[in-house]
C-alpha positions as a printed NumPy array, in Angstrom:
array([[-111.354,   11.967,  111.133],
       [-110.794,    8.281,  110.01 ],
       [-107.434,    6.684,  110.939],
       [-104.819,    8.184,  109.363],
       [-103.989,    6.365,  105.648],
       [-100.865,    6.329,  103.277],
       [-101.475,    8.365,  100.082],
       [-100.474,    6.25 ,   97.059],
       [ -98.858,    7.281,   93.874],
       [ -95.619,    8.61 ,   93.055],
       [ -92.253,    8.297,   94.386],
       [ -91.118,    9.547,   97.099],
       [ -88.843,   11.879,   99.383],
       [ -87.464,   11.859,  103.143],
       [ -86.619,   15.41 ,  104.17 ],
       [ -84.662,   17.038,  107.424],
       [ -88.779,   18.633,  108.362],
       [ -90.886,   16.538,  110.005],
       [ -94.266,   15.339,  106.805],
       [ -97.313,   13.74 ,  107.219],
       [ -97.511,   13.829,  103.392],
       [ -95.184,   12.606,  100.869],
       [ -93.874,   15.024,   98.712],
       [ -95.075,   16.404,   94.986],
       [ -92.621,   14.372,   93.81 ],
       [ -89.295,   12.689,   93.541],
       [ -86.158,   14.326,   93.333],
       [ -82.936,   13.192,   93.195],
       [ -80.318,   14.377,   96.06 ],
       [ -76.95 ,   14.048,   94.454],
       [ -75.742,   16.937,   96.736],
       [ -73.849,   16.903,   99.831],
       [ -77.008,   18.175,  101.787],
       [ -79.98 ,   16.146,  102.963],
       [ -82.471,   19.51 ,  103.017],
       [ -85.382,   19.912,  105.601],
       [ -88.836,   21.527,  105.089],
       [ -92.589,   19.727,  105.578],
       [ -93.267,   18.959,  102.022],
       [ -96.43 ,   18.386,  101.218],
       [ -98.262,   16.233,   98.006],
       [-100.204,   18.305,   95.749],
       [-103.653,   17.719,   95.169],
       [-104.124,   17.516,   92.062],
       [-107.287,   17.509,   89.364],
       [-106.286,   14.692,   87.623],
       [-108.833,   11.932,   87.706],
       [-112.029,   11.786,   89.958],
       [-110.772,   11.511,   92.802],
       [-111.312,   14.829,   94.552],
       [-114.435,   15.549,   93.127],
       [-115.993,   12.615,   94.23 ],
       [-115.227,   13.371,   98.01 ],
       [-115.896,   16.541,   97.531],
       [-119.563,   15.369,   96.274],
       [-120.071,   12.816,   98.902],
       [-119.241,   15.529,  101.457],
       [-121.738,   18.063,   99.41 ],
       [-124.316,   15.267,   99.601],
       [-123.852,   13.787,  103.259],
       [-124.322,   17.482,  104.357],
       [-127.507,   18.22 ,  102.441],
       [-128.781,   15.073,  103.409],
       [-127.768,   15.875,  107.118],
       [-129.879,   19.274,  106.468],
       [-126.964,   20.936,  107.734],
       [-127.651,   24.823,  108.016],
       [-124.318,   25.469,  105.748],
       [-125.877,   24.02 ,  102.883],
       [-128.185,   27.506,  102.347],
       [-124.795,   28.838,  101.679],
       [-125.159,   29.721,   97.854],
       [-121.563,   28.878,   97.194],
       [-120.874,   26.34 ,   99.512],
       [-119.567,   23.7  ,   96.531],
       [-117.364,   25.878,   95.329],
       [-116.11 ,   26.913,   98.377],
       [-116.011,   22.922,   99.405],
       [-114.083,   22.204,   95.96 ],
       [-111.542,   25.077,   96.791],
       [-110.981,   23.588,  100.301],
       [-109.89 ,   20.356,   98.71 ],
       [-108.189,   21.61 ,   95.969],
       [-105.831,   23.176,   98.677],
       [-104.978,   19.666,  100.096],
       [-103.114,   16.848,   99.78 ],
       [-104.404,   13.209,   98.214],
       [-103.993,   11.798,  101.634],
       [-106.253,   14.288,  103.287],
       [-109.252,   13.105,  100.906],
       [-108.276,    9.492,  101.902],
       [-108.891,   10.631,  105.313],
       [-112.345,   12.307,  105.232],
       [-115.146,   10.305,  107.475],
       [-118.375,   10.749,  105.14 ],
       [-120.108,   10.119,  107.722],
       [-118.748,   12.557,  109.747],
       [-119.236,   15.446,  106.73 ],
       [-119.133,   18.314,  108.825],
       [-115.894,   18.231,  109.79 ],
       [-114.628,   19.539,  106.563],
       [-116.518,   22.352,  107.588],
       [-114.292,   22.763,  110.819],
       [-111.7  ,   22.174,  108.771],
       [-112.53 ,   24.47 ,  106.817],
       [-113.009,   27.547,  109.076],
       [-110.032,   27.05 ,  111.545],
       [-108.152,   27.708,  107.68 ],
       [-110.02 ,   30.832,  106.8  ],
       [-109.192,   31.921,  110.586],
       [-105.31 ,   31.192,  110.055],
       [-104.946,   33.822,  107.511],
       [-105.108,   36.248,  110.229],
       [-101.852,   36.541,  112.017],
       [-103.523,   38.352,  114.96 ],
       [-104.992,   34.267,  115.568],
       [-102.154,   32.128,  114.608],
       [-102.646,   29.327,  115.05 ],
       [-105.993,   29.437,  114.762],
       [-107.607,   26.438,  116.872],
       [-111.125,   24.659,  117.829],
       [-111.359,   21.906,  120.998],
       [-114.085,   19.303,  120.497],
       [-115.321,   16.522,  123.683],
       [-114.705,   13.047,  121.542],
       [-115.941,   10.467,  123.742],
       [-115.166,    8.599,  127.037],
       [-113.209,    5.58 ,  126.932],
       [-113.659,    3.089,  129.803],
       [-110.991,    1.623,  131.954],
       [-111.82 ,   -1.184,  134.438],
       [-109.722,   -0.912,  137.906],
       [-109.847,   -4.124,  139.896],
       [-110.77 ,   -2.773,  143.398],
       [-110.37 ,   -5.245,  145.992],
       [-113.224,   -4.768,  149.415],
       [-114.287,   -7.009,  152.006],
       [-117.517,   -9.119,  151.52 ],
       [-120.409,   -7.374,  153.562],
       [-120.725,  -10.639,  155.773],
       [-117.164,   -9.565,  156.752],
       [-117.75 ,   -5.87 ,  157.083],
       [-120.486,   -7.605,  159.417],
       [-118.439,   -8.568,  161.879],
       [-117.555,  -12.546,  160.066],
       [-114.329,  -14.691,  160.721],
       [-111.247,  -13.532,  159.853],
       [-110.545,  -15.897,  157.04 ],
       [-113.852,  -14.911,  154.928],
       [-112.901,  -14.695,  151.519],
       [-112.438,  -11.145,  149.719],
       [-113.957,   -9.846,  146.909],
       [-112.864,   -7.889,  143.82 ],
       [-115.826,   -5.901,  141.804],
       [-114.29 ,   -3.88 ,  138.874],
       [-114.663,   -0.732,  139.466],
       [-114.853,    1.268,  136.23 ],
       [-112.607,    4.652,  135.328],
       [-112.855,    7.418,  132.039],
       [-110.35 ,    8.411,  130.434],
       [-111.69 ,   11.792,  127.923],
       [-110.708,   11.718,  124.599],
       [-110.994,   15.613,  122.44 ],
       [-109.473,   16.325,  119.411],
       [-108.085,   19.726,  118.642],
       [-107.563,   20.898,  115.304],
       [-104.973,   24.12 ,  114.541],
       [-103.722,   25.694,  111.971],
       [-100.812,   28.214,  111.183],
       [ -98.612,   28.867,  108.245],
       [ -96.728,   26.036,  107.303],
       [ -92.468,   25.689,  108.565],
       [ -89.953,   23.409,  109.71 ],
       [ -90.348,   21.74 ,  112.508],
       [ -93.835,   23.24 ,  113.379],
       [ -94.955,   19.249,  114.107],
       [ -91.875,   19.752,  117.304],
       [ -93.777,   22.732,  118.013],
       [ -97.109,   21.688,  117.619],
       [ -96.367,   18.72 ,  120.006],
       [ -94.296,   20.807,  122.841],
       [ -97.746,   22.562,  122.721],
       [ -99.56 ,   20.051,  123.67 ],
       [ -97.449,   18.342,  125.788],
       [ -96.711,   22.048,  127.904],
       [-100.512,   21.507,  129.019],
       [-100.441,   17.553,  129.743],
       [-102.225,   16.353,  126.898],
       [-100.943,   12.591,  125.717],
       [-101.251,   12.842,  121.387],
       [-102.678,    9.533,  120.559],
       [-103.35 ,    9.787,  117.049],
       [-101.877,   12.826,  114.522],
       [-103.502,   13.434,  111.266],
       [-101.048,   16.422,  109.563],
       [-101.795,   18.161,  106.269],
       [ -99.934,   21.162,  104.104],
       [-101.595,   23.01 ,  102.21 ],
       [-100.612,   24.184,   98.733],
       [-100.663,   28.001,   99.598],
       [ -98.235,   27.452,  102.954],
       [-100.859,   26.579,  106.262],
       [-101.012,   23.411,  107.586],
       [-103.98 ,   21.805,  109.007],
       [-103.641,   19.469,  112.46 ],
       [-105.907,   17.229,  113.795],
       [-104.954,   15.574,  117.073],
       [-107.029,   13.083,  118.904],
       [-105.848,   13.233,  122.495],
       [-106.444,   12.483,  125.693],
       [-104.688,   13.869,  129.951],
       [-107.676,   16.237,  129.685],
       [-109.58 ,   14.91 ,  133.128],
       [-112.857,   16.466,  132.408],
       [-115.067,   16.784,  128.796],
       [-114.832,   20.618,  129.632],
       [-113.38 ,   22.103,  126.847],
       [-113.826,   25.819,  127.326],
       [-111.043,   25.298,  129.96 ],
       [-108.972,   22.992,  127.634],
       [-109.36 ,   25.788,  125.012],
       [-108.425,   28.726,  128.355],
       [-105.17 ,   26.546,  128.594],
       [-104.141,   25.961,  124.969],
       [-104.84 ,   29.943,  124.817],
       [-102.02 ,   30.404,  127.766],
       [ -99.526,   28.115,  126.741],
       [ -99.586,   29.493,  122.908],
       [ -99.225,   33.306,  124.786],
       [ -96.178,   31.522,  126.531],
       [ -94.412,   30.706,  123.489],
       [ -95.949,   33.654,  121.621],
       [ -93.22 ,   34.468,  119.305],
       [ -93.512,   31.2  ,  117.971],
       [ -95.965,   31.457,  115.239],
       [ -96.582,   34.496,  113.213],
       [ -94.861,   35.676,  109.833],
       [ -93.921,   39.006,  112.449],
       [ -91.683,   36.785,  114.018],
       [ -89.863,   35.666,  111.036],
       [ -89.669,   38.945,  110.075],
       [ -88.373,   40.364,  113.192],
       [ -85.674,   37.268,  113.152],
       [ -84.535,   38.358,  110.266],
       [ -84.512,   41.863,  111.244],
       [ -82.54 ,   41.102,  114.272],
       [ -79.776,   38.791,  112.569],
       [ -77.511,   41.626,  111.914],
       [ -74.615,   39.948,  110.043],
       [ -71.308,   39.816,  111.758],
       [ -67.698,   41.028,  110.284],
       [ -66.554,   38.023,  110.88 ],
       [ -69.23 ,   36.146,  108.759],
       [ -68.179,   37.899,  105.907],
       [ -66.36 ,   35.622,  104.386],
       [ -64.721,   32.905,  101.354],
       [ -62.483,   30.495,  100.143],
       [ -63.812,   30.36 ,   96.663],
       [ -63.579,   32.087,   93.684],
       [ -67.232,   32.263,   93.264],
       [ -65.75 ,   33.598,   89.213],
       [ -65.099,   30.066,   88.684],
       [ -68.295,   28.564,   90.154],
       [ -71.037,   27.585,   87.201],
       [ -74.701,   26.496,   89.103],
       [ -76.322,   24.505,   86.051],
       [ -79.616,   23.062,   87.585],
       [ -81.794,   23.007,   90.523],
       [ -82.294,   19.512,   92.286],
       [ -83.573,   19.836,   95.501],
       [ -85.051,   22.615,   97.821],
       [ -85.822,   23.632,  101.068],
       [ -87.566,   26.13 ,  103.315],
       [ -84.597,   28.261,  102.872],
       [ -82.266,   26.856,  100.508],
       [ -81.9  ,   25.439,   97.271],
       [ -79.575,   22.741,   95.691],
       [ -77.905,   23.052,   92.259],
       [ -75.822,   20.584,   90.268],
       [ -73.047,   23.047,   88.756],
       [ -68.99 ,   23.099,   88.161],
       [ -66.143,   24.426,   90.165],
       [ -62.943,   25.365,   88.536],
       [ -64.303,   22.874,   85.638],
       [ -64.397,   19.658,   89.026],
       [ -68.254,   18.706,   89.346],
       [ -69.984,   20.276,   92.623],
       [ -73.05 ,   20.124,   94.572],
       [ -73.956,   23.633,   95.224],
       [ -76.66 ,   24.961,   98.518],
       [ -77.755,   28.318,   98.339],
       [ -79.382,   30.102,  101.418],
       [ -82.171,   32.178,   99.782],
       [ -81.463,   35.455,  101.622],
       [ -85.544,   36.47 ,  101.08 ],
       [ -86.495,   33.729,  103.773],
       [ -83.254,   33.987,  105.969],
       [ -83.569,   34.156,  109.278],
       [ -81.551,   33.171,  112.468],
       [ -82.43 ,   29.931,  112.997],
       [ -81.789,   29.276,  109.346],
       [ -78.531,   30.854,  109.189],
       [ -77.028,   29.296,  111.979],
       [ -78.114,   25.829,  110.566],
       [ -75.999,   27.215,  107.18 ],
       [ -72.289,   28.702,  109.716],
       [ -73.006,   25.341,  111.533],
       [ -72.391,   22.969,  108.254],
       [ -69.963,   25.054,  106.845],
       [ -68.196,   24.376,  110.475],
       [ -68.653,   21.347,  111.012],
       [ -67.358,   20.027,  107.128],
       [ -64.443,   22.228,  107.577],
       [ -63.488,   20.23 ,  110.622],
       [ -63.595,   16.298,  108.987],
       [ -62.334,   14.276,  106.263],
       [ -62.981,   10.805,  105.828],
       [ -63.903,    8.414,  102.928],
       [ -67.405,    7.859,  104.269],
       [ -68.403,   11.871,  105.083],
       [ -68.745,   13.919,  102.13 ],
       [ -65.928,   16.243,  100.778],
       [ -66.521,   19.7  ,  101.556],
       [ -64.993,   21.832,   98.854],
       [ -65.428,   25.466,   99.653],
       [ -67.98 ,   27.987,  101.036],
       [ -69.404,   31.725,  100.795],
       [ -70.788,   34.201,  103.374],
       [ -70.556,   37.525,  101.65 ],
       [ -73.9  ,   38.457,  101.008],
       [ -75.491,   38.287,   98.691],
       [ -74.211,   35.264,   97.955],
       [ -74.337,   32.148,  100.523],
       [ -72.541,   29.414,   99.007],
       [ -71.748,   25.299,  100.274],
       [ -69.856,   23.755,   97.941],
       [ -69.542,   19.919,   98.316],
       [ -68.453,   17.261,   96.126],
       [ -70.853,   15.81 ,   93.523],
       [ -72.924,   12.507,   94.684],
       [ -73.988,   11.592,   91.152],
       [ -76.066,    8.953,   92.397],
       [ -78.493,   10.538,   94.804],
       [ -79.49 ,    9.642,   98.496],
       [ -79.503,    5.929,  100.077],
       [ -83.397,    6.887,  100.669],
       [ -83.976,    7.52 ,   96.393],
       [ -81.743,    4.084,   96.275],
       [ -84.089,    2.099,   98.465],
       [ -87.383,    3.605,   98.121],
       [ -87.754,    5.498,   94.701],
       [ -85.547,    2.81 ,   92.825],
       [ -86.74 ,    0.062,   94.179],
       [ -83.852,   -1.484,   95.072],
       [ -83.523,   -5.017,   97.385],
       [ -80.087,   -5.922,   98.23 ],
       [ -78.544,   -9.057,   99.331],
       [ -76.206,   -9.871,  102.593],
       [ -73.247,   -8.862,  100.962],
       [ -74.658,   -5.028,  100.102],
       [ -76.373,   -5.003,  103.101],
       [ -72.873,   -4.882,  104.752],
       [ -70.896,   -3.163,  102.766],
       [ -73.55 ,   -0.339,  102.933],
       [ -73.708,   -0.482,  106.87 ],
       [ -70.404,   -0.774,  107.088],
       [ -69.283,    2.42 ,  104.954],
       [ -72.165,    4.259,  107.223],
       [ -70.691,    2.942,  110.647],
       [ -66.735,    4.173,  109.499],
       [ -68.371,    7.603,  108.741],
       [ -69.989,    7.788,  112.475],
       [ -67.566,    6.468,  113.623],
       [ -64.675,    8.608,  112.76 ],
       [ -67.592,   11.472,  113.829],
       [ -67.556,   10.35 ,  117.139],
       [ -64.214,    9.841,  117.691],
       [ -64.153,   13.618,  116.815],
       [ -66.707,   14.416,  119.847],
       [ -69.793,   15.256,  116.865],
       [ -73.309,   14.096,  117.77 ],
       [ -74.932,   14.024,  113.755],
       [ -78.493,   14.687,  114.843],
       [ -79.961,   13.53 ,  112.242],
       [ -78.191,   10.287,  110.529],
       [ -80.977,    8.601,  108.545],
       [ -80.99 ,    7.26 ,  104.242],
       [ -82.307,   10.918,  103.013],
       [ -78.596,   12.044,  104.242],
       [ -76.836,    9.137,  103.625],
       [ -75.264,    9.497,   99.806],
       [ -74.046,    7.293,   97.079],
       [ -71.009,    8.47 ,   94.899],
       [ -70.217,    6.614,   91.618],
       [ -68.564,    3.668,   92.816],
       [ -72.222,    3.387,   95.272],
       [ -69.291,    4.336,   98.719],
       [ -72.058,    5.619,  101.08 ],
       [ -70.847,    8.865,  102.627],
       [ -72.798,   10.964,  105.464],
       [ -74.344,   14.453,  104.347],
       [ -75.964,   17.173,  106.227],
       [ -74.078,   18.745,  109.096],
       [ -76.438,   21.54 ,  109.641],
       [ -77.682,   20.088,  112.553],
       [ -74.408,   18.381,  114.092],
       [ -72.879,   19.916,  117.465],
       [ -70.057,   18.654,  119.801],
       [ -70.624,   16.707,  122.023],
       [ -69.219,   19.179,  125.047],
       [ -71.143,   22.404,  123.159],
       [ -71.616,   24.329,  126.768],
       [ -75.734,   23.969,  127.432],
       [ -78.018,   20.995,  127.081],
       [ -78.765,   19.799,  123.501],
       [ -82.012,   20.931,  121.881],
       [ -85.037,   18.105,  121.986],
       [ -87.095,   16.75 ,  118.645],
       [ -83.898,   17.384,  116.669],
       [ -83.977,   14.945,  113.352],
       [ -87.021,   13.192,  111.569],
       [ -89.261,   11.826,  113.763],
       [ -89.131,    8.416,  112.097],
       [ -85.437,    7.69 ,  112.73 ],
       [ -85.554,    9.539,  116.222],
       [ -84.203,    8.034,  119.407],
       [ -86.874,    8.056,  122.159],
       [ -84.699,   10.547,  124.325],
       [ -84.854,   12.729,  122.226],
       [ -88.654,   12.814,  121.636],
       [ -89.184,   12.971,  125.11 ],
       [ -87.033,   15.584,  126.181],
       [ -84.667,   14.126,  127.711],
       [ -80.541,   14.784,  127.891],
       [ -79.095,   12.727,  124.442],
       [ -75.179,   11.59 ,  123.575],
       [ -73.947,   10.303,  120.498],
       [ -75.7  ,    7.159,  121.321],
       [ -79.066,    8.855,  119.409],
       [ -76.699,    8.594,  116.542],
       [ -76.943,    4.67 ,  117.46 ],
       [ -80.566,    4.388,  117.238],
       [ -80.946,    6.028,  113.96 ],
       [ -78.249,    3.766,  112.898],
       [ -80.85 ,    1.198,  113.478],
       [ -83.671,    2.169,  111.811],
       [ -81.342,    2.707,  108.79 ],
       [ -80.194,   -0.908,  109.082],
       [ -83.458,   -1.857,  108.823],
       [ -83.975,    0.019,  106.101],
       [ -81.068,   -1.72 ,  104.437],
       [ -82.121,   -4.996,  105.305],
       [ -85.968,   -4.6  ,  104.195],
       [ -85.948,   -1.864,  101.816],
       [ -89.013,   -0.169,  103.541],
       [ -89.296,    3.069,  105.12 ],
       [ -90.087,    2.935,  109.155],
       [ -93.278,    3.197,  110.151],
       [ -94.561,    3.727,  106.571],
       [ -98.353,    3.374,  107.268],
       [ -98.148,    6.278,  109.977],
       [ -97.753,   10.234,  110.522],
       [ -93.943,   11.322,  111.597],
       [ -96.151,   12.568,  114.849],
       [ -97.977,    8.513,  115.16 ],
       [ -94.733,    7.377,  114.947],
       [ -93.248,    9.413,  117.604],
       [ -95.847,    8.776,  119.715],
       [ -95.655,    4.865,  119.345],
       [ -91.321,    4.773,  119.456],
       [ -92.216,    6.437,  123.223],
       [ -94.294,    2.897,  124.402],
       [ -91.938,    1.3  ,  122.573],
       [ -92.952,    0.703,  119.437],
       [ -90.383,   -0.791,  116.249],
       [ -90.37 ,   -1.981,  113.18 ],
       [ -91.345,   -5.255,  112.805],
       [ -88.397,   -7.169,  111.806],
       [ -87.832,   -9.17 ,  108.798],
       [ -88.157,  -13.335,  109.391],
       [ -85.584,  -14.168,  106.758],
       [ -83.192,  -11.795,  108.056],
       [ -79.484,  -12.627,  108.903],
       [ -79.992,  -13.482,  112.39 ],
       [ -77.139,  -11.54 ,  113.745],
       [ -77.995,   -8.382,  112.044],
       [ -81.465,   -8.732,  113.459],
       [ -80.053,   -9.118,  117.203],
       [ -76.874,   -6.579,  115.622],
       [ -81.029,   -4.122,  115.144],
       [ -82.562,   -5.146,  118.309],
       [ -79.058,   -3.529,  120.933],
       [ -79.06 ,   -0.94 ,  118.959],
       [ -82.759,    0.621,  119.154],
       [ -82.967,   -0.352,  122.957],
       [ -84.55 ,    1.827,  125.068],
       [ -81.983,    2.768,  127.437],
       [ -78.709,    4.322,  125.517],
       [ -76.25 ,    3.216,  127.386],
       [ -77.71 ,   -0.589,  126.189],
       [ -76.519,    0.38 ,  122.572],
       [ -73.365,   -0.493,  120.954],
       [ -70.694,    2.037,  120.039],
       [ -70.005,    2.732,  116.054],
       [ -66.56 ,    0.454,  116.614],
       [ -68.101,   -2.441,  118.275],
       [ -70.778,   -2.2  ,  115.689],
       [ -67.824,   -2.118,  113.021],
       [ -65.961,   -5.115,  114.338],
       [ -69.092,   -7.352,  114.179],
       [ -70.299,   -6.24 ,  110.937],
       [ -66.964,   -7.339,  110.133],
       [ -67.387,  -10.83 ,  111.661],
       [ -71.142,  -11.366,  109.887],
       [ -69.18 ,  -10.62 ,  106.449],
       [ -65.896,  -12.554,  107.287],
       [ -68.652,  -15.609,  108.428],
       [ -70.933,  -15.22 ,  105.022],
       [ -67.741,  -15.419,  102.555],
       [ -66.743,  -18.552,  104.462],
       [ -70.07 ,  -20.563,  103.958],
       [ -69.982,  -19.005,  100.148],
       [ -66.556,  -20.121,   99.577],
       [ -67.214,  -23.507,  101.564],
       [ -70.572,  -23.886,   99.533],
       [ -68.518,  -22.538,   96.132],
       [ -65.808,  -25.554,   97.28 ],
       [ -68.366,  -27.98 ,   97.6  ],
       [ -70.027,  -26.849,   94.352],
       [ -66.692,  -27.454,   92.078],
       [ -66.402,  -30.672,   94.094],
       [ -69.545,  -31.847,   92.807],
       [ -68.931,  -30.335,   89.539],
       [ -65.683,  -32.812,   89.346],
       [ -67.801,  -35.725,   90.509],
       [ -70.111,  -35.284,   88.016],
       [ -67.836,  -35.632,   85.538],
       [ -65.828,  -38.218,   86.463]])
């Protein structure tokens, strides 16, 4: 595979789940819930891209005399394969290694069998030489030369074995977290990740890894099988079904603080793997309605839904989306919140292409910090702070939303690793280390960077590539023309050691000071301009 490349065209949307490809199109999110799920960009039949790549792969296989070219329907099967996958897959295909496409096709076909999920294949890619300096005594010294004889230094080569692992299973939220944990379980380090979602609900995940100390692929294959077995129950559809069957709704879950007869659902504006969000009205008031789909209900989605209701009932702040009510009486599962008519901050910055001046950056950043400071004072860790979960009302007030992953910091038990969205996720969360509310501060650093640049973090990387980079100290490049105190603040907020990051109350104080300083400078400039104008008139 070639190095991963971003797919072009259309708008983008960032959900809770990690997605390697932009979704099929932009969708406004005028609601309190950002959502989850691994979306994928539709392959699309328009234009010549799909058929051109398919033709080039076919012609290269024929030119190489590949045995598969004797199969009568190979061209049709290749076309069907490319049609299942997003445009970004075409950009990723290396025509010089056209046989890779056949391997991908085979692994995807095996994944249709529930007993083979995740289907995978392993192959050795190359040896990478790394030089290690070794200091040794010279021959003269070894033969008893004077003790002052100089030491000689020679370079002793060492090698790193690089393998490629291709996996496929049914697509679902948090699959990348699951796969990265699977590889980490046997000591593999992810160097590259190329991740795609098919239009019919499967994943194709290609990982370039090191950490296996030989060319032996049989041993690595067996180690992967053993790791999958240890995590058995996480992969198949039967597991989801059993989760649904084993989910007895408790009597205490059957409650409602709204009169559903007064609720009118108007139009769908967003979707996730187990929920849809609609615009609607309740008792004549505009609301956003998050509806859990009982057909796709499992224990995880049910618990997240109840958690969001619990958290929304606990909070009341001008910079937190306002809770209206909920219903958890089967088959009606609703969360009602105020309608945030201007959608998400992610959409405002990246799909509407707004460039913010310093006063706007400070205004939006302060809105976020005030909401987050309130949450932290109540002992709540949001765990998925990002621009897609920050919503704007009609007056451009930013409010924190989507509390499905939020937790009280003093809850019993360790908080789950790799919770949130990779591009905004703190290194300690990625690394499965203990973490606290300073993980939210790290995520805010990425939001502040977005406000300053109007760019998506690590946009040229897949989410897993970004996560691997963050573990090694990677951060987005800071803009050269930004306010120096904002640059310094971002750097302190994304420090690798959580205790070195400031609290949100400290961040508010600093942002207020930068704001006052900027207003003072603006006032002095205005007074000077007036004086100049008077001097001109005189």
